[in-house]
C-alpha positions as CSV (number, residue, x, y, z in Angstrom):
1,X,28.0,-26.0,-32.7
2,X,25.6,-23.1,-33.1
3,X,22.7,-22.2,-30.7
4,X,19.5,-23.6,-32.1
5,X,17.7,-20.5,-30.7
6,X,19.7,-18.2,-33.1
7,X,18.5,-20.2,-36.1
8,X,16.3,-19.1,-38.8
9,X,13.9,-21.8,-37.8
10,X,13.8,-20.3,-34.3
11,X,13.2,-16.7,-35.9
12,X,10.3,-18.0,-37.7
13,X,8.7,-19.0,-34.6
14,X,9.6,-15.8,-33.0
15,X,7.6,-14.0,-35.9
16,X,4.5,-16.3,-35.3
17,X,4.7,-14.9,-31.5
18,X,5.1,-11.3,-32.6
19,X,2.1,-11.8,-35.0
20,X,-0.1,-13.0,-32.3
21,X,-0.7,-16.5,-33.7
22,X,-0.4,-17.9,-30.1
23,X,-3.3,-16.3,-28.1
24,X,-2.1,-17.9,-24.7
25,X,1.2,-19.3,-23.4
26,X,-0.5,-22.7,-23.2
27,X,-0.9,-22.6,-27.1
28,X,2.8,-22.0,-27.5
29,X,3.6,-24.8,-25.1
30,X,1.4,-27.2,-27.1
31,X,3.0,-25.8,-30.4
32,X,6.6,-26.5,-29.1
33,X,5.8,-30.0,-27.8
34,X,4.7,-31.2,-31.3
35,X,7.8,-29.4,-32.6
36,X,10.0,-31.5,-30.4
37,X,8.5,-34.7,-31.8
38,X,8.7,-33.2,-35.3
39,X,12.5,-32.9,-35.1
40,X,13.0,-36.5,-34.3
41,X,10.4,-37.7,-36.8
42,X,11.6,-35.4,-39.7
43,X,15.0,-36.9,-40.5
44,X,15.5,-34.6,-43.4
45,X,14.7,-31.5,-41.3
46,X,17.2,-32.6,-38.5
47,X,19.9,-33.3,-41.0
48,X,19.3,-29.9,-42.6
49,X,19.6,-28.1,-39.1
50,X,22.7,-30.2,-38.2
51,X,24.4,-29.2,-41.6
52,X,24.0,-25.6,-40.6
53,X,26.0,-26.3,-37.2
54,X,22.9,-26.8,-35.0
55,X,23.1,-29.5,-32.5
56,X,19.8,-31.4,-32.2
57,X,19.5,-33.4,-29.0
58,X,17.1,-33.4,-26.1
59,X,19.0,-30.8,-24.2
60,X,19.3,-28.2,-27.1
61,X,15.5,-28.8,-27.8
62,X,14.5,-28.1,-24.1
63,X,16.8,-25.1,-24.2
64,X,14.9,-23.8,-27.2
65,X,11.5,-24.3,-25.5
66,X,12.5,-22.4,-22.4
67,X,14.2,-19.6,-24.2
68,X,11.1,-19.1,-26.6
69,X,8.9,-19.1,-23.6
70,X,10.8,-16.5,-22.0
71,X,10.8,-14.6,-25.3
72,X,6.8,-14.8,-25.4
73,X,6.8,-13.4,-21.8
74,X,8.9,-10.3,-22.6
75,X,6.9,-9.6,-25.7
76,X,3.7,-9.4,-23.2
77,X,5.6,-7.3,-20.6
78,X,3.7,-4.0,-19.7
79,X,6.2,-1.2,-20.1
80,X,3.7,1.5,-19.2
81,X,4.6,3.4,-16.1
82,X,2.3,5.4,-13.7
83,X,3.9,7.9,-11.2
84,X,1.3,9.1,-8.4
85,X,3.8,10.9,-6.3
86,X,2.1,14.1,-5.1
87,X,-1.3,12.5,-5.5
88,X,-3.6,11.7,-2.4
89,X,-7.0,11.1,-1.2
90,X,-8.7,13.1,1.7
91,X,-11.8,13.4,3.5
92,X,-13.5,16.6,4.7
93,X,-17.0,16.9,6.1
94,X,-17.9,13.2,4.9
95,X,-16.8,14.1,1.5
96,X,-13.9,12.7,-0.3
97,X,-11.3,14.5,-2.5
98,X,-8.5,13.8,-4.6
99,X,-5.6,16.3,-4.0
100,X,-2.8,16.8,-6.5
101,X,0.4,18.8,-6.2
102,X,1.5,20.1,-9.6
103,X,4.9,20.1,-10.8
104,X,5.2,24.0,-10.4
105,X,4.0,23.6,-6.6
106,X,0.5,24.6,-7.1
107,X,-2.4,22.5,-6.1
108,X,-5.5,21.1,-7.7
109,X,-8.4,19.2,-5.6
110,X,-11.2,17.1,-7.3
111,X,-14.5,16.4,-5.6
112,X,-14.3,12.4,-5.5
113,X,-17.8,11.8,-3.8
114,X,-19.2,10.1,-6.9
115,X,-16.8,7.3,-7.0
116,X,-16.4,4.3,-4.7
117,X,-13.1,3.3,-5.9
118,X,-9.6,4.4,-4.4
119,X,-7.8,7.3,-6.4
120,X,-5.1,4.6,-7.6
121,X,-7.7,2.5,-9.3
122,X,-9.3,5.5,-10.7
123,X,-6.0,6.5,-12.3
124,X,-5.2,3.0,-13.3
125,X,-8.5,2.4,-15.1
126,X,-8.2,5.6,-17.1
127,X,-4.8,4.5,-18.0
128,X,-5.9,1.0,-19.3
129,X,-8.6,2.7,-21.2
130,X,-6.4,4.9,-23.4
131,X,-3.1,3.9,-25.2
132,X,-2.3,7.7,-24.8
133,X,-1.5,7.0,-21.1
134,X,0.4,3.9,-21.8
135,X,3.9,5.2,-22.3
136,X,7.1,4.7,-20.1
137,X,6.9,8.1,-18.6
138,X,5.0,7.7,-15.5
139,X,4.8,11.4,-14.8
140,X,3.6,12.5,-18.2
141,X,1.0,9.7,-17.9
142,X,-0.1,11.0,-14.6
143,X,-0.5,14.6,-15.9
144,X,-2.3,13.5,-19.1
145,X,-4.9,11.5,-16.9
146,X,-5.2,14.7,-14.7
147,X,-6.3,16.6,-17.7
148,X,-8.8,13.9,-18.5
149,X,-10.2,14.0,-14.8
150,X,-10.8,17.7,-15.2
151,X,-13.4,17.0,-18.0
152,X,-15.8,15.0,-15.5
153,X,-14.6,15.7,-12.0
154,X,-15.7,19.2,-10.2
155,X,-12.6,21.1,-9.0
156,X,-12.2,23.2,-5.9
157,X,-11.7,26.7,-6.3
158,X,-8.3,27.3,-4.5
159,X,-7.2,30.8,-3.8
160,X,-4.6,32.5,-1.7
161,X,-5.9,33.2,1.7
162,X,-4.9,36.9,1.5
163,X,-6.8,37.2,-1.5
164,X,-10.3,35.9,0.1
165,X,-12.9,38.4,0.4
166,X,-14.8,37.2,3.6
167,X,-17.8,39.2,3.1
168,X,-18.8,36.9,0.3
169,X,-18.8,34.0,2.6
170,X,-21.5,32.9,4.9
171,X,-21.6,33.5,8.6
172,X,-20.6,29.9,9.3
173,X,-17.9,30.0,6.5
174,X,-16.5,33.2,8.0
175,X,-16.2,31.6,11.4
176,X,-14.4,28.6,10.0
177,X,-12.1,30.8,8.0
178,X,-11.2,33.0,11.1
179,X,-10.6,30.0,13.1
180,X,-8.0,28.6,10.6
181,X,-6.4,31.9,10.2
182,X,-5.8,32.1,14.0
183,X,-3.9,29.0,13.9
184,X,-0.4,29.1,16.0
185,X,2.4,30.1,13.6
186,X,0.0,31.2,11.1
187,X,2.3,34.1,10.0
188,X,4.8,31.5,8.8
189,X,2.4,29.5,6.8
190,X,1.3,30.2,3.2
191,X,-2.5,28.9,2.6
192,X,-4.5,28.1,-0.6
193,X,-8.1,27.9,0.4
194,X,-11.6,27.0,-0.6
195,X,-13.6,28.3,2.2
196,X,-16.9,27.0,0.6
197,X,-15.6,23.5,0.7
198,X,-13.8,23.9,4.1
199,X,-10.3,23.1,2.4
200,X,-7.1,24.9,3.7
201,X,-3.9,23.8,2.2
202,X,-0.5,24.9,3.6
203,X,1.1,25.4,0.2
204,X,4.7,24.8,1.7
205,X,4.0,21.3,3.3
206,X,1.0,20.3,1.6
207,X,-0.8,19.5,4.8
208,X,-4.7,20.0,4.7
209,X,-6.8,21.7,7.4
210,X,-10.4,21.9,8.0
211,X,-12.7,23.7,10.6
212,X,-14.6,21.2,12.8
213,X,-17.6,21.9,15.1
214,X,-17.4,19.9,18.2
215,X,-20.2,18.6,20.5
216,X,-20.1,21.9,22.4
217,X,-20.6,23.8,19.3
218,X,-17.1,25.2,19.5
219,X,-15.0,25.4,16.1
220,X,-11.7,23.3,16.3
221,X,-9.0,23.2,13.6
222,X,-8.2,19.7,12.6
223,X,-5.6,18.2,10.1
224,X,-6.9,15.5,7.5
225,X,-5.5,12.1,7.2
226,X,-4.3,11.7,3.6
227,X,-4.4,8.2,1.7
228,X,-1.0,8.3,-0.3
229,X,1.0,5.7,-2.3
230,X,4.7,4.6,-2.7
231,X,5.9,4.6,-6.3
232,X,7.8,1.4,-6.9
233,X,10.2,1.2,-9.7
234,X,11.5,-1.9,-11.3
235,X,13.8,-2.8,-14.1
236,X,12.2,-5.1,-16.5
237,X,13.2,-6.8,-19.6
238,X,10.9,-6.6,-22.8
239,X,11.1,-7.2,-26.6
240,X,10.5,-3.9,-28.6
241,X,8.9,-3.6,-32.0
242,X,12.2,-4.0,-33.8
243,X,12.5,-7.7,-32.2
244,X,15.4,-6.3,-30.0
245,X,15.5,-7.4,-26.2
246,X,15.8,-4.1,-23.9
247,X,15.9,-3.1,-20.2
248,X,13.8,-0.4,-19.0
249,X,12.7,1.0,-15.7
250,X,8.8,0.7,-15.1
251,X,7.0,2.7,-12.2
252,X,3.8,1.5,-10.5
253,X,2.0,3.0,-7.5
254,X,1.6,0.8,-4.3
255,X,-0.9,2.0,-1.8
256,X,0.3,2.3,1.6
257,X,-1.3,-0.1,4.2
258,X,0.6,0.7,7.2
259,X,-2.4,0.1,9.5
260,X,-2.3,-3.6,8.2
261,X,1.4,-4.2,8.9
262,X,2.5,-5.7,12.3
263,X,5.2,-3.9,14.5
264,X,8.1,-5.6,13.0
265,X,7.2,-4.7,9.5
266,X,6.6,-1.0,10.5
267,X,9.9,-0.9,12.1
268,X,11.4,-2.5,9.0
269,X,10.2,0.4,7.0
270,X,11.3,2.9,9.3
271,X,14.9,1.5,9.1
272,X,15.1,0.8,5.6
273,X,12.6,2.6,3.4
274,X,11.9,6.0,5.3
275,X,13.5,8.2,2.8
276,X,11.6,6.8,0.1
277,X,8.3,8.1,1.7
278,X,6.5,11.1,1.2
279,X,6.2,13.6,4.1
280,X,2.5,12.6,4.5
281,X,3.4,9.1,4.4
282,X,6.3,9.4,7.1
283,X,3.7,11.3,9.3
284,X,1.2,8.6,8.9
285,X,3.7,5.8,9.8
286,X,4.9,7.7,12.9
287,X,1.4,8.4,14.0
288,X,0.4,4.6,13.7
289,X,3.6,3.7,15.8
290,X,3.0,6.0,18.3
291,X,-0.6,5.0,18.7
292,X,0.3,1.4,19.2
293,X,2.8,2.2,21.9
294,X,0.1,4.1,23.6
295,X,-2.3,1.2,23.5
296,X,0.2,-1.3,24.7
297,X,1.2,1.2,27.7
298,X,-2.6,1.3,28.4
299,X,-2.9,-2.5,28.4
300,X,0.1,-2.8,30.8
301,X,-1.5,-0.3,33.3
302,X,-4.9,-2.0,33.0
303,X,-3.2,-5.6,33.8
304,X,-1.5,-4.0,36.7
305,X,-4.8,-2.7,38.2
306,X,-6.6,-5.9,37.6
307,X,-4.0,-8.1,39.2
308,X,-5.2,-9.5,42.4
309,X,-3.0,-8.8,45.5
310,X,-3.3,-10.2,49.0
311,X,-1.3,-8.2,51.6
312,X,-0.5,-9.5,54.9
313,X,1.7,-7.8,57.3
314,X,3.0,-5.6,54.6
315,X,4.2,-8.7,52.7
316,X,2.9,-9.6,49.3
317,X,1.3,-13.0,49.7
318,X,0.3,-15.4,47.0
319,X,-2.8,-17.3,47.2
320,X,-2.6,-21.0,48.7
321,X,-2.6,-23.8,46.1
322,X,-5.2,-26.7,46.3
323,X,-2.9,-29.2,48.1
324,X,-2.2,-26.7,50.9
325,X,-5.8,-26.1,51.6
326,X,-6.4,-29.9,51.6
327,X,-3.6,-30.3,54.1
328,X,-5.1,-27.6,56.5
329,X,-8.5,-29.0,56.4
330,X,-7.1,-32.6,57.2
331,X,-5.2,-31.1,60.5
332,X,-8.1,-29.2,61.5
333,X,-10.2,-32.4,61.3
334,X,-7.8,-34.3,63.0
335,X,-7.6,-31.8,65.9
336,X,-11.2,-31.8,66.3
337,X,-11.5,-35.7,66.6
338,X,-8.7,-35.8,69.0
339,X,-10.4,-33.3,71.1
340,X,-13.6,-35.5,71.1
341,X,-11.6,-38.4,72.1
342,X,-10.0,-36.6,75.2
343,X,-13.4,-35.4,76.4
344,X,-14.8,-38.8,76.4
345,X,-11.8,-40.3,78.3
346,X,-12.0,-37.5,81.0
347,X,-15.8,-38.3,81.5
348,X,-15.2,-41.8,81.9
């Protein structure tokens, strides 16, 4: 017997799905429920399908329902991709920026102080608002969205550190620039900078530095923390415009939340997913693990200091429990009473 799903009757329902006649999945379910009844009521339709080699029974009808619902899901599968590798969010002098490493190794930095959303949500919102950014090429979509951001976000003026004319900087900017340029191993580093915004990027590693004035008024060189993402790749099934089922890899950004994971989950990432993380993510992960170790060691030290100790004759003694205290009190009372009795007898 032939498969009912491959019948012309089933193909008619697929066309209805493709034409958007079922606004929701529930609409399709209700339609198929009525359809099952129709097969058993309409004897002529049942005989017609059976004459074509299709087996009509409850099992075949249930199978048809399941496969058509699966077909509906695959026609709704979102195959647009978004690859945000090389994109991060940084904060300097209480201002937020989006940092982008271009395919050629150069950098862009956008002022992000006008938005309260994470950079991931901003990219996703722009993608959802234009079909031009909803292709299956995640890198292409990212680059097109970056071009769109250039229209309404102010960019930093990044130049090679060797090309900076310090005479055009304010006195404070000159001090900050000088502090960065005097970093150890500076001769091995290649910086692109925006001294006005206090942004200094190591072009080789992507690390971002800035000058910070401490409470004593001295300038310190600090490295920014970066909010990054992991690009997750999944293989999904979908129905294309030609009504053919295909499999395709879809990329989506997953924001790292290392600080919200427990120690076991962090160690799992180290053991199984470390190679998939960016350099910035690896550094952030290791920094969180090391910080937690230090906090645990500090807690142990504090517990040891606060633990009560009773030393007697050089031996660590444990405090008496309640039963021993009561027993000692009874013995003292008994001896005191015995002493009084002996005193009375002697006087008599």
